[in-house]
N, C-alpha and C positions, 0 to 999 in steps of 0.2 A: 682461807683457801677457797678459790673459786673454780668451779668446774664448768667448762664450755662444751656443750653437746651440739654437734652439727649433723643435720639430717640431709641426705642426698636423695633426691627423687629418683635419679638413675645412677647407679654405680658407674664410675668412669669407664670401666671395661665394657659397659653395655651401650655407651653413647654411639659409637660407630656402627655396631650392628643395627641398633634401633633406627638410626638415620637412614641407613641403606634400605631397611625394610619400609620405612615411611616413603622414601622416594620411589621405591618399587610399587607401593600401593597407589601413589598418586599417578605415576606414569601408566599404570595398568588401567586407569579410568579412560576408556575409549570415548572419543568425542562423538562417535556415532551410536553409542549405547542408548538404548531406548527408542531408536527410530524403527518405524515399520519397514517392511521389506521394500515397499514402493516409495519410500521417502529418501530424500537426499539432503545433506547438510550444506547450507550456503556458507562457504568458508571465507571467500575473499572477493573484492570488487576492485578492479584496476582501471584507471582512466589515463589515456595518453593523448596529448594534443600534438598533432603533427607539425603545425606551423604556428607556434606561440608568438612569433614576431608580429602577427596580425592582431594581437590583442591590444587595442589602442584605447586609452582613456577609460578603462573599466576597472574600478576598484574591487579588490578581493575576488578577481575572476577565478583563480584556482580554488579558493575556499568555496565559493558559491557553486561551481560546477561539481565539485566532489560531494557537496551536500545533496546533490540530486541522485547520487548512487544509492541503491537500496542498502539497508542496514545488514551487516554481516554478523555471524555468530561470534560472541565474545567467550572464547573457551577459557581464557586465563592461563596462568603458568601451570604447566603439567595438567591442563584441562580441569583445573580445580573448580571453576564456576559450574561447568557441566557436571562435574562429579557431585557437588552439593545438590544440584537440581535433580539429579537422577537417583539420589538416595531413596526418596519416597516416591512411589508411583502416583499416589493421590493424597491430598491433604484437605483439611477444612479451610474455611475462610480466615481462621485465626489459629493461634496456638504455636507450639514449638516446631512441629513439622512444617507448618506453613512458613514460619520464619526462616528455617533452614533452607527450604526449597526456593523461596521467592526473594529472600533478603541476601542470604549468603550465596545462593546460586543464581544463575541466569539461564533463561530458556534458550534452546537452540533455535536458529532461524531455518525454517524448512524452505528449500528451493522449490519454485514452481515456474512453469514455462512463461507465464504472463510477466514475470520480472523483466525479461529481456525487452518485451514490447513496451512496458511501462517506462523503463529507463530510457530507451531510445526516444519515446515521445516527450519525456521531461527535458532531455537534453536539446531536442529539436525546438521545443517551445521556448526554452531559455535563450538559445542562440539566436533564434529569429527575433525574439524580443530585444536583443542587443544589436540587431542589424545584420546578422550573418545569414542572409536568406539563401545563399548558395552553399552553405556548409553541408558537409556529408558526415553522417553519424552512423556508426555501426557497432553492435554489441554481439559477442559470441561467448560461449561457455565451454569449459572443459571439465570432465568428471573423472575422479580417481578415488577409489576406496570409499565410495558413497559420499564424497566431498566435491562440491562444485565451486569453480572459480569463474567469475565473469570478467571479461576484458572488453572495454569499450574504447573505440578509437574515434577521434573527431578531427576532421579536416576543415579548418575554418574558412579558407579563401578570403576574398576581399569584403570588407565591411561597407554596408550601404550608408549613404549620406542623404540629407534632405535637400531636394531640388526646389520645391515650391510648397508654400502653405496657403491653403484656400480657406478663408474664414466665412462663417455664416453671414447672411444678409437679412435675416428676419428681424423683427422689431425687438425681440427679447435681447438679442446680442447687441443690437444697435443702441439700446438704452444704457448699456454699460459704458458707452462713450470712451472706448479704448483707442488711443492713437497707435501709430505704427510701432512705436517703441514699447508701449504697454502690451501690445499683442504678442510681442516676441521676447518676453521676460524669460521664458523657459524653453520654448521651441523657436529655433532660428534656422534659416536657410544655411546650407553648407555644413551644418553640424551633423555628427553621426546620429543615425536613427537609434532611439532608445525608447522602448515601450514604457519604462518607468517614468520618463519625462512626460509622456502623454497622460499618465495617471496623475502626476503632480499638477499638470496644467488643468486637468479636469477638476481637481480639488480647489485650485486657485480661482477658477472661473465660478465655481459653485459658491465659494465664499464671497466673491464680488457681487454675485446675483443676490445672495441672501442679505447682504448689507446694502442693497439698493432696492429693497421693496419686494423682492420675489421670495416670499416666505415659503412657498411650496416647491421651490426649485431644488433639485437634488443632482448628485453626480450621474445618476442613471439617465438624466435628460441630455447628456452630452455624448455624441456618437462620433467615432472617427472611422474614416475609410482611407486605407493606405494602399496606394497604387504602386506596385512593385514591377510593373511591366516596362518601365523606362530602361534605356540603355545606360552603360557606364556605371552600373551599381548605384542608381539613384532612386528615390521614392518621392511621390507627391502625397501630401497629407491633406485630406478634406475633412473639415470639422462641420458637424451638423447639430442643431438644437432640436431635440425631439419634443413635440408639443404634448400636452396631457392626453390621456386616452379618450377623453370626450371630444377631441378634435378642436377644443377651444385654445386660445392663446394663453400663455402664462400670465397670470394677473400680477400687476405691480401694485402692492398695497401701500396705502397711506394710513398712518396711525391716527385714528379719529379721537380716541380717548383712552385713558388708563384708569382702571378700577383696582383699588387696593383693599383687600379684606384682611384686617390685622388680627382677627380673632378666629381664624379658620381652624376647625377641628376635623380631623380625618373621620372620626366616628359620628360626628353630628355637625353637618354643615348646611342644614336647612332652616336655620334660625332667620327670622325676618325682623327681629328687634335690633335694627342697626341704626346708629347715628350716622348721618350722611354729611360729609364736609367736603366742599370743593376747595382745593388749595391753589387753584390757578392752572391755566393752560390745559383745561379739561382733564385734570388729575383729581379723581374723587376717592375719598377714603371712607370705607364702611367699617364701623367698629361698634361692638356691643359694650366693651369696657375700655375706654381710652387709657392707654398706658405709654404711648410713644409720641414724642413731639412731632407735629406734622412737618415742621420745617426740616427736621432731620430725615424723615422719610422721603420727602421730596428731593432732598439732596442725594439720596442713594439712587434715584432713578436717573439713568443716563439717556434714555430714549425721550426724544422730544415729540410731543403731539403735533400734528400738522405736517410732519415730514415722513419720508418713506421709511418703512420698517427696516430695522438694522439689527441683524442677529448678533453681531459682536457686542453691541451695546446691551442687548438683552442678556447675554451671558455674563457680561461685566456687572450688570445690575444684580443678578443672582449672587455672584461672588461677594459683592459689597454688602448686600443684605445679610448674608451668612456671616461675613467677617464682623458685622456689627455685634454679633453675639447674643441677639435677643430672640432669634427664631430658630426653632428646631428643624423646620422644613420650609422651603421656599419653592413654590410651584407657579409656573406661568403658563397660561392658556391663551392662545390667540384665536379669535373668531371673526368672521366677516360680520360687519355691522349691518343693521337693518336699514340704513339710510339709502336713499335713491342713488347716491353717488357711487359709481362703480369703483371697486378696489379699496373701499374703506375697511378698516380693521379696528377692533376693540381688543385691548390687552387686559386680561384679568390676572392680578397677582394675589396669590393666596399665601398668607403668612401664618404659620402655626407657632405660637409663642413658646419660649422656653420657661422653665421655672426661674423667676427673677431673683429669689433669695434662697440661701442655703446656710446651714450651720453644721459644723462637724467638730468632733473632739477626739482626743487621744489621752490615754492614761497608761503610765508605765511604772514598773517597779524594777529595781536593780540592786545588786550588791557586788562588792569587791573585797579583796583581801584586806585585812586590818579591821574587821568588824564594821565596815562602812556599808550603810544601807541608804538607798535613795528612792525618791518618788518624783514623778513629773506629771504635769497636767497641761494640755494645750487645747485651745479652743480657736476655731477659725470661723469668720463670718464673711460671706460674699454677697454682694448686691450688683447685679448686672445692669441696672437701669436706675441709678440713684436719683437723678434729676430729670428723668423721662427723656433723656437725649442719648442714651447708650453709654452713660458714664459708669465705669466699673469701679467698685470699692471693695478692697480686700483688707481685712483686719485680722491679725493673728496675735493671740496672747498666750504666752507659755511661762510656766513656773516650775522650778526644780528645787527640791530640798534634799540635803544629804546629812545624815546623822551618823555618829560613831558611838558605839555602845562599849562601855568599859569603865573601870574604876577611875575616879579623878579625871574624867574627860568631859569636856563640854558636850552635851547631848547633840545640839545643833552645830554642825561643822560648816555648812555653807548654804547659801540661798541665792537663787538666780531668778530674775524676772525679765522677760523680753517681750516687748510690744512692737509690732511692725504694722505698717499700713501703706497702702498704695491706692491712689486715685488716678484713674486714666480717663482722659477726655478724647472722644473720637474725632479729633481735628487738631491742627496746629494753633496754639495760643502763644503768640509772640507779641510782646508790648510794642506798640507804635508801628508794627510792620505787618503787612498782609502777604502771606505766602500761598501761592497757587498750589493746590493739592493734585496729586496724580489721580488718574481715573481707575487704575487697576487695583489699588490697595488703599485702605483707610489708615492714615497716620494717627499716632497717639501722642498726646501731651501728658507727661507723667509727673506726679507729685509723690515722692517716696519719703518715708520717715522710719526711723528705727530708734527705739529707746531701750537701753540695757541697764539693769541694776544687778551688781554682784556684791554679795556680802560674804567675806571670808572671816569667820569669827576671830581667828587668832592672828589675822594679818591686816586686812584692809577692807575698805568699802569703795567700790568703783561705780561711777555713773557715767554713761556715755550717750550721746545723742547724735543722730545723723539725719541730715535733710538733703534731699536731691530734687532738683527741678530739671526736666529734660524732655527729650522727644525720642520716639521709636517709630521707624517706618521701614517698609519693605521696598528695596530697589527692584528686585525681581522675586519670583517665587522661591528662589534659593538664597538670596542675599538680604540680610537684615542689618540695619544700622541703629545704634543707640548713642545719643550724645546728651551729656548732662553739663551744660555750661555753668551751673551753680551747684556746688557740693560743699556743704558745711558740716564739719565734724568737730565735736567738743567732747573732751574726756576730762573728768575730775576724779581724783583719788583722795579720799579722806579717811580718817580713823585709822591711821597707820600705827601699828603696835611697835614696841621697841625691838621685838624679835624680827619683824619685817624690815625695820630701818637698818638693822645690822646686815641683813641679807642684801639690801640694796647697796650698802657701802662696799660690800665685797665684790659686786658684779656691776660694772658700769653699764653694760648692755641692758641688764635687767632694770637698772635705775632709770634709764631713758624710756623704757617701755611703760613705766608707771608715773610719768610726768603729766602734769596738767597741761593740756594743749587746746588750742582753738585754731583750726586749720580750714582754709577755703581752697577750692581747686576746681578742676573739671575732669570729666571722664568720657571716654569714647569706646564703644564696643562694636566689633564687626563679627557677624556670624554667617558662615556658609554651611548650608545643609541641603543636600539634594535627595533626602529621603522622600520617597513618593507616597508613603503611607505607614501606618503603625506596623504593618506586617512586613514591610520592606527591611530586610536584614543586610542588604548589600548597598551601602551608601557611604558618602564622604561627609565628614563634619569637621569644621574648623571654627575656633572662636579666638579672636585677638582683642587685646585691651591696651589702651593708651590712657595714662592717668598722670595728672600733675597735681602737686600739693605744695602750696607756697611757691618756692622757686625751684622745686625739684620735679623732674619728669621721669616717670617709670613706664617701661614698656614690658 
């Protein structure tokens, strides 16, 4: 006989009265509770555009204009957010009361007169930046029961277009050697005026200047004057290059030499015991303990001496040095050289080395039903600079043993040994072919191997070996390719027991899984990952695989 006892938190006859009481309690939480006598609750902000047909070529206009309105009070259903916030008058910086007040609740937004002026100013600034110089903006408020609603109205009128572009005539701008087409990549006559395009053009010109020797040039050195006094809703844009504060002209630097300090330490960088080696083209390496192939280091440097300073090449050089995996920090300092030639620059590259070798291990114990007990040990070895050229070696060895305790049972039930290895070279190694490598990322040539030994005492012994030769490279920061034109896989099964043979005869699929095979093929992997960093939790990831074995192709 079985007895079932059911507990009811609320008897059914009390559900309706309790619900009514709860709703009454929630609705009785006034949204203005806790306000001082002279305070008003900012309840709502409304924006209306009187002539929306004049919004021409502006993406997300409605969204961007409404984001300019001040934040309003989020009361929640039945004012529940304000109710939680007002439960406690004061709390500490942590604890239950603080959690209720600031996590479950939301603070009310108190209205003040400056909100109207600030909102009108923001709307005017945004609309003028989009070319609506004759727009009319107005905001007004209404108050009832200590709650304020703001209503803003915008009359756009006609949008201004660009009549003429007047470019600088000074030597700095002339040295960029921009033809008429290159001058009008972003700003063009007869286009609608847009302040954002002026900002983009300022960034573009700054990048061009930085990549043409002007190391000290910044966006603040570009000034625009916009003349809106023309008729027919047109503007003239005058661009001006502001010179340095000392009234001199912007210096166009030529890279005289490059110094590389391979053993730089942040805590102790005053050592003078350096071996000095010039590797050509005024590139000099200073090292206390040589550990990097000079040819590899020189290959990472994209800036050429004797040419104008190039900021993009400098940034790419930093990325390539870090991608090599040998340096914890890479710092570059540029300084004017002491030579008599004006505009000469020396570039100092400071490299703080990583730990080149590491060993790690794991040990585990486990058990499962049936008196099975197991143990496992794994050891990994990593070397980031095996042949002094950035070659990475990874070796991992793992063993597992499982035993079954009981009468008339073999003590050792199974044994597994797995050995994996990977050797990666920081370049393409293709027999009889030379492949030009990209500047943005370092490709890798990969040699992978995997050996597995499985011993099942009452069934079989399995040995498998896998060898792969291929390449891995990045197309962009989000796209990675891996291709293995040579894949060799061998599996041998020996020491089959009679009991295991009987199992194989009963299951054709199982029998094919334990056949001796020797297979060659190829593999291709594509990975897309737009994660910006380890802390980024909002990203897209995709990995696809194409594999062929013998005359079969699997996707």
